[in-house]
C-alpha positions as CSV (number, residue, x, y, z in Angstrom):
1,M,0.1,-0.1,-0.2
2,T,1.3,3.4,-0.9
3,V,1.2,5.7,2.1
4,V,1.5,9.4,1.9
5,S,1.8,12.4,4.2
6,D,-0.9,15.0,5.5
7,R,1.3,17.3,3.5
8,T,0.4,16.0,0.2
9,P,-1.0,18.8,-2.0
10,A,-4.6,18.8,-2.6
11,I,-4.0,19.6,-6.5
12,R,-0.9,17.6,-7.8
13,P,1.3,19.7,-9.8
14,K,1.5,18.9,-13.6
15,A,4.4,16.6,-14.5
16,A,6.5,18.2,-17.2
17,A,6.7,16.5,-20.6
18,G,9.7,14.2,-20.8
19,R,9.5,14.0,-17.0
20,L,7.7,12.3,-14.5
21,T,7.2,12.6,-10.6
22,V,8.1,10.1,-8.1
23,R,4.4,9.9,-7.3
24,E,3.6,9.1,-10.9
25,V,6.1,6.5,-11.1
26,L,4.4,4.7,-8.1
27,D,1.2,4.9,-10.0
28,L,2.5,3.1,-13.0
29,D,1.0,-0.3,-13.6
30,V,4.2,-2.1,-13.6
31,V,4.6,-1.1,-9.9
32,A,1.3,-2.3,-8.7
33,P,1.9,-5.9,-8.1
34,W,5.3,-5.1,-6.0
35,G,3.6,-3.8,-3.0
36,A,5.1,-0.4,-3.1
37,E,5.0,1.6,0.3
38,V,6.3,5.1,1.1
39,V,8.2,4.7,4.6
40,A,9.9,8.2,4.7
41,G,10.1,11.5,2.8
42,A,6.3,11.5,1.5
43,A,6.4,15.4,1.2
44,G,8.9,14.9,-1.8
45,L,6.7,12.6,-4.0
46,D,5.9,15.2,-6.3
47,R,9.7,15.7,-7.3
48,P,10.4,15.5,-10.9
49,V,12.3,12.2,-12.0
50,R,15.0,12.5,-14.5
51,W,16.4,9.1,-14.8
52,L,16.4,5.7,-13.0
53,H,19.5,4.1,-11.8
54,V,20.1,0.6,-10.7
55,A,23.0,0.4,-8.2
56,E,24.3,-1.8,-5.4
57,A,27.5,-0.1,-4.7
58,A,27.6,1.8,-1.3
59,D,29.4,4.8,-2.7
60,V,26.6,5.2,-5.5
61,G,26.1,8.9,-4.7
62,V,29.2,10.1,-6.1
63,M,28.1,8.8,-9.7
64,L,24.7,10.6,-9.7
65,T,23.7,14.0,-10.8
66,G,20.4,14.8,-9.4
67,G,17.0,13.7,-10.1
68,E,17.2,10.1,-10.3
69,I,15.4,7.1,-8.6
70,V,18.0,4.9,-7.1
71,L,16.9,1.1,-7.0
72,T,18.8,-1.1,-4.6
73,T,18.6,-4.4,-2.6
74,G,20.9,-3.0,-0.2
75,I,23.0,-6.1,-0.4
76,L,26.0,-4.2,0.8
77,L,24.3,-2.5,3.6
78,A,22.9,-5.3,5.6
79,G,24.3,-5.4,9.2
80,D,26.0,-2.1,9.1
81,E,23.9,0.7,10.7
82,R,26.2,3.4,10.1
83,A,26.7,2.5,6.3
84,Q,22.9,2.6,6.0
85,I,22.8,6.1,7.5
86,E,25.7,7.3,5.5
87,Y,24.1,5.8,2.2
88,V,20.9,8.0,2.9
89,E,22.9,11.0,3.5
90,S,24.9,10.5,0.2
91,M,21.4,10.3,-1.6
92,Q,20.6,13.8,0.1
93,R,24.0,15.2,-1.1
94,A,23.3,13.9,-4.7
95,D,19.8,15.6,-4.7
96,V,18.1,12.3,-5.8
97,A,14.4,12.2,-6.4
98,A,13.8,9.1,-4.3
99,M,15.5,5.7,-3.4
100,V,13.7,2.4,-3.7
101,L,14.6,-0.5,-1.6
102,G,13.5,-4.0,-2.8
103,L,13.2,-6.1,0.6
104,G,13.9,-9.9,0.2
105,R,17.6,-10.4,-0.3
106,A,19.4,-8.2,2.3
107,F,16.5,-6.9,4.4
108,R,13.2,-8.8,5.3
109,T,11.4,-5.6,6.8
110,T,12.4,-1.8,6.5
111,P,15.7,-1.1,8.2
112,E,15.0,1.3,10.7
113,P,18.2,3.4,10.6
114,M,17.5,4.1,6.8
115,R,14.1,5.0,7.6
116,R,14.8,7.4,10.1
117,A,17.9,9.0,8.3
118,A,15.6,9.6,5.1
119,E,12.9,11.3,7.1
120,R,15.4,13.3,8.7
121,C,17.1,14.2,5.3
122,G,13.8,14.7,3.2
123,V,14.6,11.8,1.1
124,P,11.6,9.8,-0.4
125,M,12.0,6.1,0.6
126,I,10.1,3.5,-1.0
127,V,10.1,-0.2,0.1
128,L,9.1,-3.1,-2.3
129,H,7.5,-5.9,-0.3
130,R,7.4,-8.2,-3.2
131,P,10.0,-9.3,-5.5
132,A,10.3,-6.6,-8.1
133,P,12.4,-7.0,-11.6
134,F,14.1,-3.5,-11.5
135,A,14.7,-4.1,-15.4
136,R,11.1,-3.8,-16.2
137,L,10.7,-0.7,-14.2
138,T,13.7,0.9,-15.8
139,E,12.5,0.1,-19.2
140,E,9.2,1.6,-18.6
141,V,10.0,4.6,-17.1
142,H,12.9,5.5,-19.3
143,S,10.7,4.6,-22.4
144,R,8.1,7.2,-21.0
145,L,10.9,9.9,-20.4
146,V,12.4,9.6,-23.7
147,H,8.9,9.5,-25.5
148,G,8.0,12.6,-23.6
149,R,11.3,14.6,-24.3
150,F,10.7,13.8,-28.0
151,A,7.1,14.9,-27.6
152,A,8.4,18.2,-26.4
153,L,10.7,18.7,-29.2
154,N,7.9,17.7,-31.6
155,L,5.4,20.3,-30.3
156,S,8.2,22.9,-30.3
157,E,8.9,22.2,-34.1
158,R,5.3,21.9,-35.0
159,I,4.4,25.3,-33.2
160,R,7.4,27.0,-34.8
161,S,6.8,25.9,-38.3
162,S,3.1,26.7,-38.3
163,L,3.9,30.2,-36.7
164,T,6.7,31.1,-39.0
165,A,4.6,30.1,-42.0
166,L,1.9,32.5,-41.0
167,N,4.6,35.3,-40.5
168,L,6.1,34.8,-43.8
169,S,2.6,34.6,-45.5
170,G,2.3,38.1,-44.2
171,A,-0.4,37.1,-41.4
172,T,-1.9,39.8,-39.3
173,L,-1.1,40.0,-35.4
174,Q,-5.0,38.8,-34.9
175,Q,-4.3,35.7,-37.3
176,L,-1.0,34.9,-35.4
177,L,-2.7,35.0,-31.9
178,D,-5.6,33.0,-33.1
179,E,-3.3,30.1,-34.1
180,I,-1.3,30.5,-30.8
181,A,-4.8,30.5,-28.8
182,S,-5.7,27.5,-31.1
183,Y,-2.6,25.6,-30.0
184,S,-2.9,26.5,-26.3
185,G,-6.6,25.6,-26.1
186,C,-7.2,28.7,-23.9
187,P,-7.6,32.5,-24.1
188,A,-4.5,34.5,-25.3
189,V,-3.8,38.3,-24.6
190,V,-1.0,40.3,-25.9
191,V,-0.3,43.4,-23.8
192,N,2.1,46.2,-23.8
193,L,4.1,47.3,-20.7
194,A,1.4,49.5,-19.3
195,Q,-0.9,46.3,-19.5
196,R,-3.1,47.8,-22.3
197,V,-4.6,45.0,-24.1
198,L,-3.2,45.0,-27.6
199,A,-4.9,41.8,-29.0
200,S,-6.8,38.9,-27.8
201,A,-7.9,35.7,-29.2
202,G,-9.7,32.5,-27.7
203,D,-13.1,31.7,-26.4
204,K,-15.1,34.9,-26.5
205,E,-16.9,34.3,-23.3
206,S,-13.9,33.5,-21.5
207,L,-12.1,36.5,-23.0
208,S,-15.1,38.8,-21.8
209,E,-14.9,37.6,-18.3
210,L,-11.2,38.1,-18.3
211,L,-11.3,41.8,-19.6
212,R,-14.3,42.7,-17.4
213,D,-11.8,42.6,-14.4
214,W,-8.7,43.5,-16.3
215,D,-7.2,45.9,-13.8
216,R,-6.9,43.1,-11.3
217,V,-6.1,40.4,-13.9
218,S,-3.5,42.3,-15.4
219,R,-1.5,42.8,-12.0
220,Q,-1.6,39.2,-11.3
221,A,-0.4,38.5,-14.9
222,A,2.5,41.0,-14.5
223,E,3.9,39.5,-11.2
224,P,5.4,36.2,-12.7
225,A,6.9,38.0,-15.8
226,G,9.8,39.0,-13.9
227,N,11.1,35.4,-13.1
228,G,12.1,34.6,-16.6
229,Q,11.4,34.8,-20.4
230,V,8.5,32.3,-19.9
231,T,6.8,31.3,-16.6
232,V,4.0,28.9,-15.9
233,G,2.1,29.4,-12.9
234,P,0.2,26.9,-10.8
235,D,-3.1,28.3,-12.0
236,G,-2.1,27.5,-15.7
237,W,-1.1,30.9,-16.5
238,V,1.7,31.0,-19.1
239,V,3.4,34.5,-19.3
240,A,6.0,35.2,-21.8
241,A,8.0,38.2,-22.4
242,L,8.0,39.9,-25.7
243,E,11.0,41.3,-27.0
244,A,12.2,43.1,-30.2
245,R,15.5,44.4,-31.2
246,G,16.7,43.7,-27.7
247,R,13.9,45.7,-25.7
248,Q,11.0,44.1,-24.0
249,W,7.9,45.9,-25.4
250,G,5.0,43.6,-24.0
251,R,3.7,40.3,-22.8
252,L,1.9,37.4,-24.0
253,V,-0.4,35.7,-21.4
254,L,-2.1,32.3,-21.9
255,F,-5.0,32.0,-19.3
256,G,-5.7,28.6,-18.0
257,Y,-3.4,26.5,-20.0
258,H,-4.2,22.7,-19.2
259,G,-1.2,21.1,-20.4
260,S,2.1,20.1,-18.7
261,E,4.5,22.8,-17.6
262,E,7.2,21.8,-20.0
263,F,4.7,22.1,-22.8
264,G,3.4,25.4,-21.6
265,L,7.2,26.8,-21.4
266,V,7.8,25.5,-25.2
267,L,4.3,26.9,-26.2
268,G,5.2,30.2,-24.7
269,A,8.8,30.2,-25.9
270,R,7.7,29.6,-29.5
271,A,4.8,32.1,-29.3
272,A,6.9,34.6,-28.1
273,E,9.6,34.1,-31.1
274,A,6.6,34.3,-33.6
275,L,5.1,37.5,-32.1
276,A,8.9,39.1,-32.1
277,M,9.1,38.0,-35.7
278,H,6.0,39.5,-36.6
279,R,7.0,42.9,-35.0
280,L,10.2,42.8,-36.9
281,L,8.6,41.8,-40.2
282,G,6.0,44.3,-39.8
283,D,5.5,47.8,-38.7
284,R,5.4,49.4,-35.1
285,D,2.9,51.8,-34.0
286,R,0.2,50.9,-36.5
287,G,-3.4,51.2,-35.5
288,W,-6.0,48.6,-35.3
289,E,-7.9,50.3,-38.2
290,D,-4.9,49.6,-40.5
291,Q,-4.5,46.1,-39.3
292,A,-8.1,45.5,-39.9
293,A,-8.0,46.7,-43.3
294,E,-4.8,44.5,-44.1
295,S,-6.7,41.5,-42.6
296,L,-9.7,41.9,-44.6
297,L,-7.6,42.5,-47.9
298,L,-5.5,39.3,-47.1
299,D,-8.6,37.4,-46.6
300,L,-10.1,38.5,-49.9
301,A,-6.7,38.0,-51.8
302,S,-6.2,34.5,-50.3
303,D,-9.7,33.4,-50.6
304,S,-9.5,32.0,-46.8
305,A,-13.0,32.9,-46.2
306,R,-16.2,32.5,-48.2
307,P,-17.1,35.9,-50.2
308,E,-20.7,35.7,-48.6
309,Q,-18.8,35.5,-44.8
310,L,-16.6,38.4,-46.0
311,L,-19.6,40.7,-47.4
312,T,-20.5,42.0,-43.7
313,R,-16.9,42.8,-43.1
314,V,-16.5,44.6,-46.2
315,R,-19.7,46.5,-45.9
316,A,-18.2,47.3,-42.2
317,A,-15.3,48.5,-43.6
318,G,-17.1,51.2,-45.6
319,L,-16.8,49.7,-48.9
320,P,-19.9,50.0,-51.0
321,V,-20.8,46.4,-52.7
322,N,-24.2,47.0,-54.5
323,R,-23.7,47.7,-58.2
324,R,-20.1,48.2,-58.1
325,T,-16.8,47.2,-59.9
326,F,-14.0,46.1,-57.7
327,V,-10.4,46.7,-59.0
328,P,-7.3,45.7,-57.0
329,L,-4.2,47.7,-57.2
330,V,-0.9,47.2,-55.9
331,V,1.8,50.0,-55.5
332,R,5.3,49.4,-55.4
333,P,7.9,52.3,-54.5
334,L,11.0,52.3,-56.9
335,D,14.0,52.2,-55.2
336,S,17.1,54.3,-55.8
337,D,19.4,52.4,-58.2
338,P,21.6,54.6,-60.4
339,G,22.7,51.9,-62.4
340,E,19.2,51.0,-63.3
341,G,18.1,54.4,-64.4
342,A,21.3,54.7,-66.6
343,R,20.2,51.6,-68.2
344,R,16.8,52.9,-69.1
345,G,18.2,56.6,-69.8
346,T,16.2,57.8,-66.8
347,A,17.0,59.7,-63.8
348,A,17.2,57.5,-60.5
349,P,14.3,58.0,-58.2
350,A,15.1,59.7,-54.8
351,A,15.8,57.5,-52.3
352,G,14.2,57.5,-49.0
353,P,11.5,55.8,-46.7
354,A,9.0,55.2,-49.6
355,R,6.6,53.0,-48.0
356,D,6.3,54.8,-44.6
357,D,3.2,56.9,-45.6
358,M,2.1,55.3,-48.9
359,P,-1.4,54.0,-47.5
360,E,-1.8,57.4,-46.0
361,L,-1.1,59.2,-49.4
362,I,-3.4,56.8,-51.2
363,T,-6.0,57.4,-48.7
364,R,-5.7,61.1,-49.1
365,V,-6.1,60.8,-53.0
366,L,-9.1,58.7,-52.7
367,A,-10.6,61.6,-50.7
368,D,-10.4,63.9,-53.8
369,H,-12.5,61.0,-55.7
370,P,-15.9,60.9,-53.8
371,T,-17.4,58.2,-56.1
372,V,-14.4,55.9,-56.0
373,V,-14.0,54.2,-52.6
374,G,-11.0,52.0,-51.7
375,L,-9.7,49.6,-48.7
376,V,-6.2,50.6,-48.4
377,A,-3.3,48.4,-46.4
378,R,0.4,47.7,-46.5
379,I,1.3,44.4,-47.9
380,G,4.6,42.7,-47.2
381,A,7.8,44.5,-46.6
382,N,7.6,46.9,-49.7
383,G,4.1,47.6,-51.3
384,T,0.5,48.6,-50.7
385,A,-2.7,47.1,-51.7
386,V,-5.8,48.7,-52.7
387,L,-9.0,47.4,-53.4
388,L,-11.3,50.1,-55.4
389,S,-14.9,50.0,-55.3
390,I,-16.2,51.8,-58.6
391,P,-19.9,52.4,-59.6
392,H,-21.1,50.3,-62.5
393,D,-22.3,53.4,-64.5
394,Q,-18.6,54.7,-64.3
395,D,-15.7,53.7,-66.8
396,A,-13.7,51.5,-64.3
397,D,-10.6,51.8,-66.3
398,A,-10.7,55.8,-66.4
399,A,-11.4,55.9,-62.7
400,V,-8.2,53.8,-62.1
401,E,-6.3,56.1,-64.3
402,R,-7.3,59.1,-62.7
403,V,-6.4,57.7,-59.1
404,A,-2.9,56.4,-60.4
405,E,-2.2,59.9,-61.9
406,Q,-2.9,61.7,-58.8
407,V,-0.8,59.1,-56.9
408,H,2.3,59.5,-59.1
409,E,1.7,63.5,-58.8
410,E,1.6,63.3,-55.2
411,L,4.8,61.0,-55.0
412,A,6.7,63.1,-57.6
413,A,6.0,66.2,-55.5
414,R,8.1,64.4,-52.7
415,G,10.9,63.2,-55.3
416,R,9.6,59.7,-55.2
417,T,8.5,57.3,-57.8
418,A,6.4,54.1,-57.8
419,V,4.7,51.7,-60.0
420,V,0.9,50.8,-59.9
421,G,-0.1,47.5,-60.9
422,A,-3.7,46.8,-61.6
423,G,-5.7,43.6,-61.7
424,F,-9.1,43.0,-63.9
425,G,-12.3,44.5,-63.0
426,C,-14.4,42.4,-60.8
427,S,-18.3,42.7,-60.6
428,V,-18.5,40.0,-57.6
429,L,-15.9,39.4,-54.7
430,D,-15.6,35.6,-55.8
431,E,-13.4,37.1,-58.5
432,V,-11.4,39.3,-56.3
433,R,-8.7,36.8,-55.4
434,R,-7.7,36.1,-58.9
435,S,-7.5,39.6,-59.8
436,F,-5.2,40.4,-56.6
437,V,-2.9,37.7,-57.8
438,E,-2.9,39.5,-61.3
439,A,-2.1,42.8,-59.6
440,V,0.7,41.5,-57.5
441,H,2.2,39.8,-60.7
442,V,1.7,43.1,-62.8
443,A,3.3,45.2,-60.0
444,D,6.3,43.0,-59.6
445,A,6.9,42.6,-63.3
446,A,6.6,46.5,-63.7
447,V,9.2,47.4,-61.1
448,A,11.7,45.9,-63.6
449,S,10.6,48.0,-66.7
450,P,8.0,50.6,-65.3
451,P,5.4,51.6,-68.0
452,A,5.0,55.2,-69.4
453,A,1.4,54.8,-68.5
454,P,0.3,55.8,-65.0
455,V,-1.0,52.4,-64.2
456,A,0.2,48.9,-65.3
457,R,-1.9,46.2,-66.5
458,L,-1.1,42.6,-67.5
459,R,-1.1,43.5,-71.2
460,D,1.8,45.8,-70.5
461,V,4.4,43.4,-68.9
462,R,4.5,41.1,-71.9
463,L,7.6,39.1,-72.0
464,R,9.3,40.5,-69.1
465,G,6.3,39.7,-66.8
466,L,6.1,36.2,-68.0
467,L,10.0,35.6,-67.0
468,R,9.5,37.2,-63.9
469,L,6.6,34.8,-63.1
470,L,8.8,31.9,-63.9
471,R,11.8,32.9,-62.5
472,D,12.2,30.3,-59.8
473,E,11.3,27.5,-62.4
474,P,14.5,25.2,-62.5
475,E,14.2,24.8,-66.4
476,L,14.4,28.7,-66.6
477,Q,17.4,28.9,-64.6
478,A,19.1,26.0,-66.5
479,F,18.6,28.0,-69.5
480,I,20.0,31.0,-68.1
481,E,23.3,29.1,-67.3
482,R,23.2,27.4,-70.8
483,E,22.7,30.8,-72.7
484,L,24.8,33.2,-70.3
485,G,27.1,30.8,-68.3
486,P,30.6,32.3,-68.9
487,L,29.5,35.8,-68.7
488,L,27.5,35.4,-65.3
489,Q,31.0,35.4,-63.8
490,N,32.1,38.6,-65.9
491,R,29.9,41.3,-64.7
492,S,31.7,43.9,-67.2
493,L,30.8,41.7,-70.3
494,L,27.3,41.1,-69.2
495,G,26.7,45.0,-68.8
496,V,28.3,45.5,-72.4
497,L,25.7,42.7,-73.8
498,R,22.8,44.5,-72.0
499,T,23.5,47.7,-73.1
500,Y,24.2,46.5,-76.8
501,L,20.6,44.9,-76.7
502,E,18.8,47.5,-74.9
503,T,20.2,50.2,-77.3
504,G,18.7,48.3,-80.1
505,R,22.1,47.1,-81.2
506,N,23.3,50.7,-81.7
507,K,27.0,50.3,-81.2
508,S,27.9,53.9,-81.3
509,L,25.1,54.5,-78.5
510,A,26.2,51.7,-76.5
511,A,30.0,52.4,-76.6
512,H,29.0,55.9,-75.6
513,V,26.9,54.8,-72.6
514,H,29.9,52.9,-71.6
515,H,32.5,55.7,-72.3
516,V,34.7,53.7,-74.4
517,S,35.8,54.0,-78.2
518,R,33.9,52.2,-81.0
519,P,37.0,49.9,-81.5
520,A,37.0,49.0,-77.9
521,F,33.4,48.3,-77.8
522,Y,33.7,46.1,-80.7
523,R,36.5,44.2,-79.2
524,R,34.3,43.3,-76.3
525,L,31.5,42.3,-78.5
526,Q,34.0,39.9,-80.0
527,S,35.0,38.6,-76.5
528,I,31.4,37.9,-75.9
529,E,31.0,35.8,-79.2
530,S,34.1,34.0,-78.4
531,L,33.1,33.1,-74.9
532,L,29.6,32.2,-75.7
533,G,30.3,30.7,-79.1
534,I,27.5,32.5,-80.9
535,D,27.0,35.0,-83.7
536,L,25.7,38.1,-82.4
537,D,24.2,38.9,-86.0
538,D,22.0,35.7,-85.9
539,W,18.8,36.8,-84.9
540,E,17.7,33.5,-83.4
541,Q,20.7,33.5,-81.2
542,L,20.4,36.9,-80.3
543,T,16.7,36.6,-79.3
544,S,17.6,33.6,-77.2
545,L,20.4,35.7,-75.5
546,Y,18.0,38.6,-74.8
547,V,15.4,36.3,-73.1
548,A,18.0,34.9,-70.9
549,L,19.1,38.3,-69.9
550,L,15.8,39.2,-69.0
551,A,15.1,36.3,-67.2
552,H,18.6,36.8,-65.3
553,E,17.4,40.4,-64.4
554,A,14.1,39.0,-63.0
555,Q,16.2,36.8,-60.7
556,R,18.3,39.5,-59.6
557,A,15.1,41.6,-58.9
558,A,13.9,38.8,-56.7
559,G,16.4,39.6,-53.9
560,P,19.7,38.1,-52.5
561,G,18.6,34.5,-52.8
562,H,19.4,34.6,-56.5
563,D,22.7,35.0,-58.1
564,R,23.7,38.4,-58.9
């Protein structure tokens, strides 16, 4: 029979994943037939067990690192009371979780000197009244410990992958917090250092109850936050410090988490990482109206909800929906790149934080067009999305042109430039997702070759747009290597080829752009022909080179992950 003291807690602490408590080891089915009895140190039955160790050596304590259950028959301790007491004292110094003595071989009954020493030292001592194969218990406990640790690692990886994918997809703070609340199975709240609620997720009724008495709740939530990056309270509150750029800016609190302590620590740490990444990838000091618009546009563009479910949200956002034409726009600011400007024969746009106030600028432009209503939000790290709602009786293309023209005028007054990509007009919300995909594609392609018109459409991006769309395809990458291979390591000759093609094969103009004499430029063209084994007067070979060059430019524009 298992005996416990009066100090046993009414509610047992949760065992961490990958660990068991002494009490839980004694509750295992494999232990039941062995007549386990707690004869001393019952107050320590909730100690975590790190490992099991079977040992008959009297000096086994020097081999331990803490947290073990030591299993012994005491064969070397029989008849020596002093050795029995020293053995227990060595267990205390080694900080073992418990010691288990199998009766029968060395002792028929509980040795009183060991029991008294264990009670004095606070070491849980358990005797087994019937023969017990220690190997079976060791195998069972070690299996559970290893499985639990793998489960914690698996949980950590699943949470990290899921939340990272959300961040990289441009999810809103609300979407990220909804996912965290889903993993935790309890309400989740993000607060700043002044304990003001920035976002919340989870069961609405539970949240309402929490927020109704938020002054008291927030003070309680703040108390454990100073004990570490992530703390788990006995009431199931998980509090994680939220940091970005080395400074703490808030806290995540999970209320009433029912999992183990270790799982709670893992969940809190991974969630805090994801929220910090979201803050670094996104914008600080943004209002909830901006984030609500972004969330709605993302839902419309990603088809993550049925159009009829979004209809109420669209109306609530102030966007008319009856007898309207919807046109998505994507605005991409042009970065300062003198080399790119020289290649196009245009002045380079002014550098500066082009995206900081783009949504506000577009909103002001829309205010000058009372019949055209738009929902505006930032998308990604360098762009702004707009969903225009235009009356059916107006020319939608003309309305888009007028809005785009004024956007360009406002930007020009600030020394900035941008491209505006438009999707096709939609008469119903069902079509908006495909049109948004088209607008993103058009804007991305137009960045490489801005059109003269104020707004770019699918017909304007032509071959360059197709190559930009296919830039990550392995077949296209292989084609680039075949056509341009030797030149990819020679940036000077690659620039000569680019200029030669972009000037319409005008050798005099190309030589002037490169500030070299015509004979010197001819020699460079001959070097290109020699390296590539082609004839630059062969139109088919020249066309193939031009396509490969455009594809290479599309990859360069994609960012540092591509060959430059």
